[in-house]
C-alpha positions as CSV (number, residue, x, y, z in Angstrom):
1,M,-67.9,2.5,-111.6
2,R,-70.7,4.3,-110.0
3,Q,-70.1,7.9,-109.0
4,L,-72.0,9.8,-106.3
5,S,-71.7,13.2,-104.7
6,L,-70.4,13.5,-101.2
7,S,-73.9,14.4,-99.8
8,E,-75.5,11.4,-101.6
9,A,-72.8,9.1,-100.3
10,R,-73.2,10.5,-96.7
11,A,-77.0,9.9,-96.8
12,D,-76.7,6.3,-98.0
13,L,-73.3,5.2,-96.6
14,S,-74.5,2.1,-94.9
15,N,-76.0,0.7,-98.1
16,L,-73.0,1.7,-100.2
17,V,-70.7,-0.2,-97.8
18,D,-72.9,-3.3,-98.2
19,E,-72.8,-2.9,-102.0
20,V,-69.1,-2.7,-102.1
21,Y,-68.7,-5.6,-99.7
22,K,-71.0,-7.8,-101.8
23,G,-68.7,-7.3,-104.8
24,R,-70.8,-4.8,-106.8
25,G,-67.7,-2.8,-107.5
26,P,-66.1,0.4,-106.2
27,I,-68.0,3.6,-105.8
28,A,-66.5,7.0,-106.6
29,I,-67.3,9.9,-104.4
30,S,-67.0,13.4,-105.7
31,Q,-67.2,16.9,-104.1
32,R,-67.9,19.9,-106.2
33,S,-67.5,17.8,-109.4
34,K,-64.0,16.6,-108.4
35,L,-63.3,13.0,-107.6
36,K,-62.3,12.9,-103.9
37,A,-62.4,9.3,-102.8
38,I,-63.2,5.8,-103.9
39,L,-65.0,3.3,-101.7
40,V,-63.5,-0.1,-102.2
41,D,-63.8,-3.6,-100.6
42,A,-61.5,-3.9,-97.6
43,Q,-60.0,-7.2,-98.8
44,W,-59.1,-5.7,-102.2
45,Y,-57.5,-2.7,-100.5
46,L,-55.4,-4.9,-98.2
47,K,-54.3,-7.0,-101.1
48,V,-53.2,-4.0,-103.1
49,E,-51.5,-2.5,-100.1
50,E,-49.6,-5.7,-99.5
51,E,-48.4,-5.8,-103.1
52,L,-47.3,-2.2,-103.0
53,S,-45.4,-2.7,-99.7
54,S,-43.5,-5.6,-101.3
55,Y,-42.5,-3.3,-104.2
56,R,-41.5,-0.5,-101.8
57,Q,-39.3,-2.9,-99.8
58,G,-37.7,-4.5,-102.8
59,P,-34.0,-4.7,-103.2
60,R,-32.3,-1.5,-103.9
61,T,-29.4,-2.3,-106.1
62,K,-26.4,0.0,-106.6
63,P,-25.4,0.9,-110.1
64,F,-23.4,-1.7,-111.9
65,R,-19.7,-1.2,-111.6
66,L,-16.9,-3.1,-113.2
67,G,-14.1,-4.3,-111.1
68,G,-10.5,-4.9,-111.9
69,T,-8.1,-2.9,-114.1
70,M,-8.2,-1.6,-117.6
71,E,-5.4,-0.8,-120.1
72,V,-6.0,1.8,-122.8
73,T,-4.0,1.1,-125.9
74,G,-3.8,3.0,-129.2
75,Q,-4.0,6.7,-129.9
76,V,-6.9,7.9,-127.8
77,D,-6.7,11.5,-128.9
78,L,-7.0,10.5,-132.6
79,A,-10.0,8.3,-131.8
80,L,-11.7,11.1,-129.9
81,E,-11.1,13.5,-132.8
82,E,-12.6,11.0,-135.3
83,L,-15.6,10.6,-133.1
84,R,-16.1,14.4,-133.0
85,R,-15.9,14.6,-136.8
86,E,-18.4,11.8,-137.2
87,L,-20.8,13.4,-134.7
88,E,-20.6,16.8,-136.5
89,A,-21.2,15.1,-139.8
90,F,-24.2,13.3,-138.4
91,L,-25.6,16.5,-136.9
92,Q,-25.2,18.4,-140.1
93,K,-27.0,15.7,-142.0
94,S,-29.8,15.7,-139.5
95,E,-30.2,19.5,-139.8
96,E,-30.4,19.2,-143.6
97,N,-33.1,16.5,-143.4
98,V,-35.2,18.7,-141.1
99,K,-35.1,21.6,-143.5
């Protein structure tokens, strides 16, 4: 991609527009060594804008939720305690491996 300063682009804007239109690629325009704009073909821009708008308007789904009822069986407190012990053992082992 060709890069020009803003003053160079301003001086030759008509030719730059023709170059981009003829498919010679986009042209980057900088000001004070910072990229400020990119001159692109209008058809390419419209195509990209159309694709982006379709993504923006895409379906917004709600988080997945289960319906119905659930029955908890067993000793939940004992299961939670066992999970806590397993987590503590895992964390201690991880700390030992780091050292």
